[in-house]
C-alpha positions in Angstrom: 132.5 101.7 84.9 131.9 99.1 87.7 134.8 97.5 89.7 134.3 94.5 91.9 136.6 94.7 95.4 136.5 92.0 97.7 136.0 92.6 101.3 136.2 90.9 104.6 134.0 90.4 107.5 135.4 93.7 109.3 134.5 95.6 106.0 131.1 93.8 105.3 130.3 94.4 109.1 131.1 97.9 108.8 129.4 98.8 105.5 126.2 96.9 106.7 124.3 99.7 106.1 124.8 100.3 102.6 124.2 96.6 102.3 120.9 96.5 104.2 120.1 99.7 101.6 120.7 97.9 98.6 119.0 94.5 99.5 115.8 97.0 100.8 115.8 98.7 97.5 116.4 95.1 95.4 113.9 93.1 97.6 111.2 95.3 99.0 110.7 93.4 102.0 108.6 94.2 104.9 109.7 96.6 107.2 109.5 94.7 110.2 112.0 92.3 108.5 114.7 94.1 107.7 115.9 94.4 111.6 115.9 90.6 111.0 118.0 90.6 107.9 120.5 92.7 109.5 121.1 90.3 112.1 121.1 87.3 109.9 123.8 89.2 107.7 125.8 90.1 110.7 126.0 86.5 111.3 126.9 85.3 108.0 130.0 87.5 108.1 131.6 84.9 110.9 130.8 81.7 109.4 134.0 79.9 107.6 135.8 81.1 104.4 133.3 84.1 104.3 134.1 85.9 101.0 132.2 89.2 99.8 132.2 91.4 96.8 131.0 94.9 96.4 130.3 96.6 92.8 131.1 99.8 92.9 130.8 102.8 90.5 133.9 104.1 89.6 133.3 107.4 88.0 135.9 110.5 88.2 133.3 112.6 88.3 132.3 110.8 91.5 135.4 109.4 92.9 138.7 110.9 92.8 141.0 108.4 94.0 142.1 107.6 97.4 142.2 110.6 99.8 139.8 112.4 97.1 136.3 113.1 97.3 134.2 110.5 98.6 134.5 106.4 98.3 132.7 104.9 95.5 129.5 104.3 95.4 128.3 100.4 95.6 125.6 99.5 93.6 125.7 95.8 94.3 127.0 93.3 96.4 127.1 89.4 96.5 128.5 86.9 99.6 128.8 83.5 100.4 131.0 81.2 102.8 131.7 77.3 103.2 128.6 76.1 103.9 128.7 73.3 107.2 126.2 71.7 109.5 125.0 73.9 112.3 124.2 76.5 110.1 120.3 77.0 109.8 120.1 77.1 106.2 122.2 74.5 105.4 120.7 71.9 107.9 117.0 73.1 106.5 118.1 72.6 103.4 119.9 69.2 104.1 117.5 67.7 105.8 114.5 68.4 102.9 116.9 67.4 100.1 117.6 64.2 101.8 114.1 63.3 102.3 113.4 64.1 98.5 116.6 62.1 96.9 118.3 60.4 99.6 121.3 61.0 102.1 124.2 60.3 99.3 122.5 63.3 97.0 122.3 65.5 100.0 125.8 64.9 100.5 126.6 65.2 97.2 125.6 69.1 96.6 125.7 69.9 100.3 128.6 68.3 101.8 131.5 70.8 100.3 129.1 73.7 99.3 130.1 77.5 99.1 126.8 78.9 99.8 125.9 82.0 97.8 124.3 83.6 100.7 123.1 87.2 99.2 123.6 88.5 95.6 121.8 91.9 94.9 122.0 94.8 93.0 120.3 98.4 93.1 117.7 98.4 91.2 118.9 101.3 89.4 121.9 99.5 87.8 120.1 95.8 87.5 119.9 94.6 83.5 123.7 95.4 83.2 125.7 92.5 83.8 126.6 93.7 87.3 124.8 90.2 89.0 126.2 87.6 86.9 129.9 89.3 86.8 129.6 89.0 91.1 128.6 85.8 90.8 131.7 84.6 88.5 134.1 86.7 90.5 132.7 85.6 93.7 133.2 81.7 92.7 136.3 82.1 91.3 139.1 80.1 92.8 136.6 78.5 95.3 137.7 74.9 96.6 134.2 73.8 97.3 132.8 71.1 94.6 129.5 72.9 94.3 127.7 75.9 94.8 124.5 76.1 96.0 121.6 79.0 96.6 118.1 79.6 97.2 115.5 81.9 95.4 112.1 83.1 94.7 110.4 79.9 92.9 108.9 82.7 90.3 110.0 83.5 86.5 112.6 86.4 87.8 115.6 88.0 86.3 117.5 86.2 89.3 115.9 82.9 88.4 116.9 83.1 85.1 120.2 84.5 85.3 120.8 81.4 87.7 119.8 79.1 85.5 121.5 80.4 82.4 124.7 80.1 84.4 124.0 76.2 85.0 122.6 76.2 88.2 120.1 73.4 88.4 116.7 73.0 91.0 116.9 70.5 93.8 114.2 71.5 95.4 111.3 73.6 94.0 108.6 75.0 96.0 110.2 74.5 99.1 108.9 76.4 102.1 111.3 77.4 104.7 110.4 76.9 108.4 108.3 79.8 109.7 107.9 81.1 106.3 105.1 80.9 103.5 106.9 82.0 100.2 108.2 79.3 97.9 111.7 78.7 96.8 113.7 77.0 94.4 116.9 75.7 96.1 120.0 75.4 93.2 123.1 74.1 92.8 125.6 73.4 90.4 129.3 71.9 90.5 132.2 74.3 90.9 134.2 75.7 89.2 131.8 77.7 87.0 133.0 77.1 83.6 
């Protein structure tokens, strides 16, 4: 059974090795990018209204409760925070969206946004609804008017998941400064239906 447990910035930082392990298994980034990703994630934990959920495997044979045996294994994680000027992703995307659609559209989507920064499930546990449940749990009760994210602009399972949850493309074939991969920037109003 999978349970979702919220974690604040301190626990997120303490469990960064676990987070990076899941990220690496799910995304298979080049080895030279992992150190930079760790730094980025650690910094995200300091952003305003940071919120994280761990998807933990609860099984009597593995976890027997507090003080008994090992902690429940983490098979996925998702986190986000309130987007604000001065944050790299927010500023880059706001500028690109403003150039494409105008300041009013950029402000409507990013002026009060919950930025879903990372959503990852270990490959051994993908395709079981964990990602969808983490997004729903993460977005529940958020006060922002929109949720925004970036994902590879390819027909991936993640791209399909976001579309099925009502995320629409704000930008497509977008290449971040210094990068070469194409991304889609997607958003949807909050609350989730």
